[in-house]
C-alpha positions in Angstrom: 0.0 0.0 0.0 2.8 2.4 0.9 4.6 1.6 -2.4 1.5 2.1 -4.4 0.8 5.4 -2.6 4.3 6.6 -3.2 4.4 5.6 -6.8 0.9 6.6 -8.0 -0.2 9.3 -5.6 3.1 10.7 -4.4 4.5 11.2 -7.9 7.0 8.4 -7.8 5.9 6.8 -11.1 7.8 7.4 -14.3 6.1 10.0 -16.5 5.8 7.5 -19.4 4.2 4.7 -17.3 0.6 4.1 -18.2 -2.0 4.1 -15.4 -4.5 2.0 -17.3 -3.5 -1.7 -17.5 -0.9 -1.4 -14.7 -0.4 -4.5 -12.7 0.0 -2.3 -9.6 -3.6 -1.1 -9.7 -4.9 -4.6 -10.4 -3.0 -6.1 -7.5 -4.3 -3.3 -5.2 -7.9 -4.1 -6.4 -7.4 -7.8 -5.7 -6.0 -7.1 -2.3 -9.0 -4.8 -1.5 -11.5 -7.5 -2.7 -9.8 -10.2 -0.6 -9.9 -7.9 2.5 -13.6 -7.3 1.8 -14.4 -11.0 1.7 -12.6 -11.6 5.0 -14.3 -8.6 6.6 -17.8 -9.9 5.7 -17.1 -13.5 6.9 -19.1 -14.8 9.8 -17.8 -16.9 12.7 -20.4 -19.6 11.9 -21.8 -20.8 8.6 -25.5 -20.3 9.5 -27.8 -17.4 10.5 -30.8 -17.1 12.7 -33.1 -17.4 9.7 -31.5 -20.7 8.7 -32.1 -22.1 12.2 -35.7 -20.9 12.1 -36.4 -22.4 8.7 -34.8 -25.7 9.7 -36.9 -25.8 12.9 -40.1 -25.0 10.9 -39.2 -27.7 8.3 -38.7 -30.2 11.0 -41.8 -29.4 13.0 -44.4 -28.9 10.2 -44.6 -32.6 9.3 -45.2 -33.4 12.9 -48.2 -31.0 13.3 -50.9 -33.2 11.7 -49.8 -36.1 13.8 -50.0 -34.0 16.9 -53.5 -32.8 16.0 -54.7 -36.4 15.8 -53.4 -37.1 19.3 -54.2 -33.8 21.1 -57.4 -31.7 20.3 -56.6 -28.3 18.8 -58.2 -26.4 21.7 -56.1 -28.2 24.3 -53.0 -27.6 22.2 -53.7 -23.9 21.9 -54.3 -23.7 25.7 -50.9 -25.5 26.3 -49.1 -23.1 23.9 -50.7 -20.0 25.5 -49.8 -21.4 28.9 -46.1 -21.8 27.9 -46.0 -18.3 26.3 -47.8 -16.4 29.1 
């Protein structure tokens, strides 16, 4: 970064060196993209939404079976009792 700054912003580049197509600028852009990827990484490979959707996909097939064993009114009363 310091060399790039000195060469291109500090006037250290040769007057006949072309700015467009320079490997220096491409390398700096690659470094910036790599830094951005690392900066946006998470410490774990899933989010809260992923956990929610996995739980819903697991519990939805069980719901009809639960309704055959426990009446809907009783199930609602139990759920409200847990929540409140």
